[in-house]
C-alpha positions as CSV (number, residue, x, y, z in Angstrom):
1,R,127.0,139.1,130.5
2,G,127.0,142.6,129.0
3,L,130.4,143.2,130.3
4,L,131.7,140.9,128.4
5,Q,134.0,141.1,125.0
6,Q,132.9,138.2,122.6
7,Q,136.3,136.0,123.4
8,D,135.6,135.9,126.9
9,I,134.5,133.3,129.0
10,L,131.7,133.3,131.8
11,C,130.4,130.0,134.0
12,R,129.6,129.1,137.1
13,W,132.1,127.2,139.0
14,G,129.5,126.1,142.1
15,G,126.9,127.1,144.4
16,E,126.6,131.0,143.6
17,E,130.2,131.4,142.5
18,F,131.0,132.4,138.8
19,L,134.3,132.0,137.0
20,I,135.2,135.3,134.2
21,L,138.2,134.3,131.8
22,L,139.5,137.4,129.7
23,R,141.9,136.5,127.0
24,R,144.6,139.2,126.7
25,V,144.7,141.7,129.6
26,D,147.1,143.0,132.1
27,I,146.3,143.8,136.0
28,T,145.2,147.4,135.2
29,A,142.4,146.4,132.8
30,A,141.5,143.0,135.2
31,T,141.3,145.8,138.3
32,V,139.4,148.3,135.8
33,F,137.0,145.3,134.8
34,T,136.2,144.2,138.4
35,Q,135.5,147.7,139.4
36,R,133.1,147.7,136.3
37,V,131.4,144.2,137.9
38,L,130.9,145.4,141.0
39,D,129.2,148.6,140.4
40,D,127.4,147.1,137.6
41,I,125.5,144.6,139.5
42,G,125.8,146.9,143.0
43,N,124.1,149.5,141.0
44,N,121.1,147.6,139.7
45,P,118.7,145.7,142.3
46,V,117.3,142.5,140.4
47,L,113.7,142.1,140.8
48,V,111.8,139.4,142.1
49,A,108.2,139.8,142.1
50,D,108.4,142.9,141.4
51,L,110.3,143.6,144.6
52,P,113.6,145.0,143.7
53,I,116.7,143.3,145.5
54,H,120.0,144.6,146.0
55,V,123.1,142.4,145.7
56,T,126.6,142.8,145.5
57,V,129.8,140.7,144.3
58,S,132.8,140.0,146.1
59,A,135.7,139.1,143.6
60,G,139.5,137.3,143.7
61,F,141.7,137.7,140.4
62,L,144.9,137.8,138.9
63,T,146.5,138.0,135.6
64,F,147.8,134.3,134.0
65,P,150.3,133.3,134.0
66,F,150.6,135.5,137.6
67,A,153.7,137.4,138.1
68,E,155.6,135.8,135.5
69,L,156.1,132.6,136.5
70,D,156.3,129.9,134.4
71,E,153.4,127.8,133.9
72,A,155.9,124.5,134.7
73,V,156.1,126.3,138.4
74,M,152.6,128.4,138.7
75,G,149.9,126.2,136.6
76,W,146.4,127.2,136.2
77,N,145.1,125.1,138.8
78,K,147.7,127.4,141.1
79,A,146.5,130.4,140.1
80,L,143.0,129.4,140.4
81,Q,143.8,128.7,143.8
82,L,145.3,131.6,144.5
83,A,142.6,133.9,142.7
84,D,139.8,131.7,145.2
85,M,141.8,132.3,148.1
86,A,141.6,136.5,147.1
87,L,137.9,135.9,146.8
88,Y,137.7,133.8,150.0
89,L,138.7,137.2,151.9
90,S,136.6,139.4,149.5
91,K,134.1,137.7,151.7
92,V,135.9,137.8,155.1
93,H,136.6,141.4,155.0
94,G,133.1,142.5,154.2
95,R,131.9,141.4,150.9
96,N,130.5,143.5,148.2
97,R,134.8,144.2,147.0
98,G,137.8,141.8,144.9
99,Y,140.7,141.5,145.7
100,G,143.3,141.4,142.9
101,L,146.9,140.1,143.1
102,V,149.4,142.1,141.7
103,K,153.0,141.1,141.8
104,L,155.0,139.1,144.6
105,H,157.6,141.3,146.2
106,Q,159.8,137.9,147.1
107,P,160.9,135.4,144.5
108,Y,158.1,132.8,144.2
109,H,160.0,129.9,145.4
110,N,160.7,131.9,149.3
111,I,157.0,132.2,149.7
112,A,155.3,129.8,147.8
113,Q,153.9,127.9,151.0
114,Q,152.9,131.2,152.8
115,L,151.6,132.4,149.3
116,E,149.5,129.0,148.8
117,T,148.4,128.1,152.3
118,D,147.7,131.8,154.0
119,L,147.3,134.5,151.4
120,S,146.1,137.5,154.1
121,L,149.5,136.8,156.2
122,A,151.4,137.2,152.6
123,I,149.7,140.4,152.1
124,E,150.1,141.6,155.6
125,Q,153.7,140.8,155.3
126,G,154.1,142.4,152.2
127,Q,155.3,139.5,150.5
128,V,152.3,140.4,147.6
129,E,150.6,143.5,146.4
130,V,147.2,143.4,146.0
131,A,144.8,145.8,144.2
132,L,141.4,146.5,146.6
133,V,138.3,147.1,144.8
134,E,135.4,148.2,146.5
135,G,131.7,148.0,145.2
136,P,129.6,150.9,145.8
137,T,127.9,151.8,148.9
138,R,125.1,149.8,150.2
139,R,121.5,151.1,149.4
140,T,119.1,150.4,152.6
141,E,115.4,150.7,151.7
């Protein structure tokens, strides 16, 4: 919460997942914010029964509207689905990182199915540009 502005929203989304809504930010600001979150959480252990436990964060993020698409084409639900898929990629590729969807390199209508079903392949094929944000090196104690 210490990293958020007054107008930002933080809520538990489910299980260990949280949703942060930042208002009026571009992808550069979202990337910088994600880096700050990863660094802050990764560098500050949580105390449990006076024992420090190091935790990390995995993140998926994008701006809304995504890729300047009209909300009728890419509404809130689809954008959230893409951010969740980016989060999943962060977890699959080692955790302690964030994948941000920056922009499309193809018209959305040409790649919509690929983008919405296999984000990893869409990235591999260069259909979407991503920003990779890595957390601090994990300490072993």
